[in-house]
C-alpha positions as CSV (number, residue, x, y, z in Angstrom):
1,X,-34.8,-89.0,257.3
2,X,-34.8,-90.0,261.0
3,X,-33.8,-86.5,262.2
4,X,-36.5,-83.9,261.8
5,X,-35.6,-80.2,261.4
6,X,-38.3,-78.9,263.8
7,X,-37.7,-75.3,262.9
8,X,-38.4,-76.0,259.2
9,X,-42.0,-77.0,260.1
10,X,-44.3,-74.1,260.0
11,X,-45.8,-73.4,263.4
12,X,-49.6,-73.2,263.6
13,X,-51.8,-71.4,266.0
14,X,-55.2,-72.8,265.4
15,X,-57.9,-74.7,267.2
16,X,-61.2,-76.2,266.2
17,X,-62.8,-75.4,269.6
18,X,-65.9,-73.3,269.4
19,X,-65.8,-69.8,271.0
20,X,-65.3,-69.0,273.8
21,X,-63.4,-72.2,274.5
22,X,-60.8,-71.4,271.8
23,X,-59.5,-68.2,273.5
24,X,-57.0,-69.7,276.0
25,X,-55.2,-71.4,273.1
26,X,-54.3,-68.1,271.4
27,X,-50.8,-68.4,272.9
28,X,-50.2,-72.0,271.8
29,X,-48.1,-72.8,268.8
30,X,-47.6,-76.3,267.5
31,X,-45.7,-78.2,264.8
32,X,-47.1,-81.6,263.7
33,X,-44.2,-84.0,263.7
34,X,-45.8,-87.3,262.7
35,X,-46.8,-86.3,259.2
36,X,-43.4,-84.9,258.4
37,X,-41.7,-88.1,259.6
38,X,-44.1,-90.4,257.8
39,X,-45.6,-91.8,261.0
40,X,-49.1,-93.2,260.9
41,X,-49.6,-95.3,264.1
42,X,-49.4,-92.3,266.5
43,X,-49.4,-88.5,266.6
44,X,-46.6,-86.3,267.8
45,X,-46.5,-82.5,268.2
46,X,-43.9,-80.0,269.3
47,X,-45.7,-77.4,271.3
48,X,-44.7,-73.9,272.5
49,X,-46.8,-72.1,275.1
50,X,-46.3,-68.4,275.5
51,X,-46.8,-67.0,279.0
52,X,-50.5,-67.3,279.8
53,X,-51.1,-70.0,277.2
54,X,-53.0,-73.3,277.6
55,X,-52.2,-76.5,275.8
56,X,-55.9,-77.3,275.4
57,X,-59.1,-77.3,277.4
58,X,-58.8,-79.9,280.2
59,X,-59.7,-83.1,278.4
60,X,-59.5,-86.9,278.3
61,X,-59.6,-89.5,275.6
62,X,-61.6,-92.8,275.4
63,X,-59.4,-94.5,272.8
64,X,-56.0,-92.6,272.8
65,X,-53.1,-92.9,275.1
66,X,-51.1,-89.7,275.6
67,X,-47.6,-88.9,276.7
68,X,-45.9,-85.6,277.2
69,X,-42.2,-84.8,277.6
70,X,-41.3,-81.3,278.9
71,X,-38.4,-79.9,276.8
72,X,-37.8,-76.3,278.2
73,X,-39.3,-73.8,280.5
74,X,-42.0,-74.6,283.1
75,X,-45.7,-75.2,283.0
76,X,-48.4,-76.3,285.4
77,X,-50.0,-79.6,284.7
78,X,-53.6,-79.5,285.9
79,X,-55.6,-82.8,286.1
80,X,-58.2,-84.3,288.4
81,X,-55.5,-84.9,291.0
82,X,-54.6,-81.2,291.2
83,X,-51.6,-79.1,290.0
84,X,-48.0,-80.2,289.4
85,X,-45.1,-78.2,288.0
86,X,-43.6,-79.7,284.9
87,X,-39.9,-78.9,284.2
88,X,-37.5,-80.0,281.5
89,X,-37.2,-83.8,281.5
90,X,-40.5,-84.3,283.3
91,X,-42.9,-86.8,281.7
92,X,-46.7,-87.2,282.1
93,X,-48.8,-90.1,280.9
94,X,-52.5,-90.4,280.5
95,X,-53.9,-93.8,279.6
96,X,-56.9,-94.1,277.2
97,X,-60.2,-94.6,278.8
98,X,-59.3,-92.9,282.1
99,X,-61.6,-89.8,282.6
100,X,-58.8,-87.7,284.0
101,X,-59.2,-84.3,282.4
102,X,-55.7,-82.7,281.9
103,X,-53.9,-79.8,280.3
104,X,-50.8,-77.6,280.7
105,X,-50.9,-73.9,281.5
106,X,-47.9,-71.6,281.3
107,X,-48.2,-69.4,284.3
108,X,-44.6,-68.2,284.0
109,X,-42.9,-65.2,282.3
110,X,-41.1,-67.1,279.5
111,X,-42.3,-69.6,276.9
112,X,-42.2,-73.3,277.5
113,X,-41.8,-76.2,275.1
114,X,-43.0,-79.8,275.2
115,X,-43.5,-82.7,272.9
116,X,-46.8,-84.6,273.2
117,X,-47.5,-88.0,271.6
118,X,-50.8,-89.9,271.3
119,X,-51.7,-93.3,270.1
120,X,-55.1,-94.6,269.5
121,X,-57.6,-95.9,267.1
122,X,-59.9,-94.2,264.6
123,X,-63.1,-93.2,266.3
124,X,-61.5,-91.6,269.4
125,X,-63.9,-89.6,271.5
126,X,-63.8,-88.0,274.9
127,X,-64.8,-85.1,277.0
128,X,-63.8,-81.9,278.7
129,X,-63.9,-81.7,282.5
130,X,-64.6,-78.1,283.0
131,X,-66.9,-77.1,280.2
132,X,-70.1,-78.3,278.5
133,X,-68.4,-80.1,275.6
134,X,-67.6,-83.6,274.3
135,X,-65.7,-84.5,271.1
136,X,-66.5,-87.2,268.7
137,X,-65.0,-88.2,265.3
138,X,-67.6,-86.0,263.8
139,X,-67.1,-82.8,265.8
140,X,-68.0,-81.2,269.1
141,X,-71.2,-81.5,271.0
142,X,-72.7,-80.3,274.2
143,X,-72.9,-83.0,276.9
144,X,-76.6,-83.4,276.0
145,X,-75.6,-84.3,272.4
146,X,-76.5,-81.0,270.8
147,X,-73.8,-80.2,268.2
148,X,-71.6,-77.2,268.1
149,X,-71.0,-75.5,264.7
150,X,-67.2,-75.7,265.0
151,X,-65.4,-78.5,263.2
152,X,-62.6,-80.6,264.8
153,X,-59.2,-80.1,263.3
154,X,-58.0,-83.6,263.8
């Protein structure tokens, strides 16, 4: 089954982020591709951002490489280097271990779609550039190590 029927995968609109950090993702819908395709060495998601939606909080990974391919629409990629417009066919790559907080924001009037892939090892952890939060395999903590009650989804 090499070809995946993306539309047959139920879109989800969920996040494990604690409040109030979860609110900007209310306009993000994703479909997990890797489990449907039987992949186990990397993750892949088909993501739709409605106008005003964020892909995530601005984050970085210690042990996971990430790659994003813009499929349709337009979004602003924001990272430590500033802001760049992402259009269909554009690709962004974030190597593991580089503390370059990044995310996409749909500042337009129409939805945008992208595919994001990540590959890493168990035990990935990282941080969020703009907020008092880190992630570990066990969940979310404040930067001083105090845990949040919210549970990580993946």
